[in-house]
N, C-alpha and C positions, 0 to 999 in steps of 0.2 A: 642400727643393725642394715647390713646392706645386703639384701636379696643376692641370688646367682643372676637371676634378670636385671637388676636393677644395677649391677655390675655391666652386665653383658651391654643393655642397652643404655646406661644413664638415666633411665627414668624412675622415680618414685612418685607412687600415686598420694603419699602420705603429707596432709598441712594436719603436724601436730605440734602442739606444746602443754606442759603442765597446766592441771587443774580448769580443763576447759569444761563449758557448761556441755556442750552438747558435741560428740564427735557423730558425725554423718558414715555411716560403712556399707560398702556395694560388695558384692560377693569378689569383685575385682577390676582390677580399671580396664576400660574399653580401648579397643584399638588405636580408635581417634585419638583419645587420652594419651598415649602414648606416643603417637605422628606431632601432635601440636603438644605436648608437654605440659598439659592442661587438665584436669578434671574437666568432665561434663560439658565438653566442646564441641560433642555433635550439635549442629544447628537444630534438630528436630529436638533436644533433650531441654526438659522445662527444669531442671536445679535450679538455677540462678533465678527465672522468674517466681518459680515456688516461694522459695527463701526468702525471696524481697516483698511478695503478695503476703506471707505467711508473719512478716514481722522480724524476721531474723535480723535482716541488711535495710538500712536507711535508704538506699537505691539498689537498683537490679544490678548486682557485679556482672562481669564478664570474665568468661575463664582465666584471663590472663592475668586478673585482681583475685585470683582465688587464695591468695595467701593474707587478701583483707581480711580474711573469714577471722584469722586469729583475733582481729581487734572487736569482733564481735561475740567471741567468746566461744566459736565454731572452728571444728575440724572436718577433714576428712581423713577416711585412711579405707581399706579392703582385705580382705580375708584371706585372698589369694594374691598375690603381685604378678603372675603372669597376664600381660596384657592379652583380650581374643575380640573377636568382631560380636560377638553376641554371650551374655553370662553363661547362657545352656551348653557353650563350649567347656566349661568349664566341669570337671567331673566331679562324683560325689568323692572319690578317693583324695580329688586333691584337696577337695576343702574338708575334709578329715585330717589329712596330713596336714596342712597348714593350720587347722585350730590350735593344737598348744603356743605353735608358733603367733599365732594372733596374739593369743592371751596372753604371752609373756609381754609382748611390745605391747599393748593396751595397760596393763597393770601398773607399770608406772607413772604412766601419766594422770592418771587418777580423774577423770572427767566424770563429770555427775553425772552424762547420760549418753550410753553408748543408742544411736539409733540404726537399726539397720534396714536398707532400703530395701526391702522384699523381704519374702519368708525363707527362703529356698536355703540360706546360710544356717541359719538360727535351726531349721527343721533337719538338718543333718548335722551340724555338731553336737545339738541335742536332742536325739532321736528318742519319739515317742511323747515329747512335750506337745501339748494343746495349745496350737497359735493362735491368736484372734489379734485383729491390728490394734495398736496402740501400748499402755503401757503392760509390761509384763511381769507376772508375780515371782521370776529367778532373773539372777544376775549372771553375767558371763564376766570375767576377769575382775569381780568385786563390783561390778558396775551395774546399775540399773538400767534394763533395757527396755527400746521403745521398738516396734515393728510401724514402719511406714510404708506405704506405697511406692513402688519406684518410680522414680520421673522420667524416666526414660520415653523415648518417642516412640517405642515398640510396645510401652503399657499404655494401651489405650481402653482399658479396665475401669479405668480411673480418669474423670474430666479435670482439666486446669483446674477447678473451683473445688472438686473433691480431692484432690491433691493438697490444694492450699490449705483445706479447712482439717485436713488431716495434721499437715505441719503444724497448723496454727494451734490445734491441743497442746501437742508439744512445747510448742514455744510459751504458752500460757501457764503449765505445769507447776506445779509447785516445788518439783526437782531441778528447777533452774534457778539462777542465782539473780532476784528482781534487780539488785544492785548494778549486774554487767550491763552494761550498754551492748545491746541487741538491737539496735534501731527504734 
């Protein structure tokens, strides 16, 4: 399904296929991703380093190699398709409006886990739910949920080592298929 923004810009942040182990989900694509055509492309973003160090990939991928994530059983998506300079530029109303479309997008892919990068989108989608980092006791689109710290260079509340530890906990969780090559 192509959104209005994708039709205008030709950009989609989705790297998805059926039956993935984990789909990493942001609030929305960064403006730098829309400009470069690749997710997590800002030089300060730690996503690719974190994935590699946490054991999701056998080498550190570059943004232009993002489709290789599929061979590791991983994907990327966003709740809101509109690129912005900062995720804080996305309104609560946009997230609420996008939530049903997001769930409809995820459901047919049936990933084993949906890992949100940050708490804000989930907090808006499921108002009143108590959120903590790690595995959640609820599902979205019939998919188990993990909350991971956002690897953005703007998020300095988490060191690189703390990010790697959080992502490694997911990597070694029981939800992921141990036979799938994840590095």
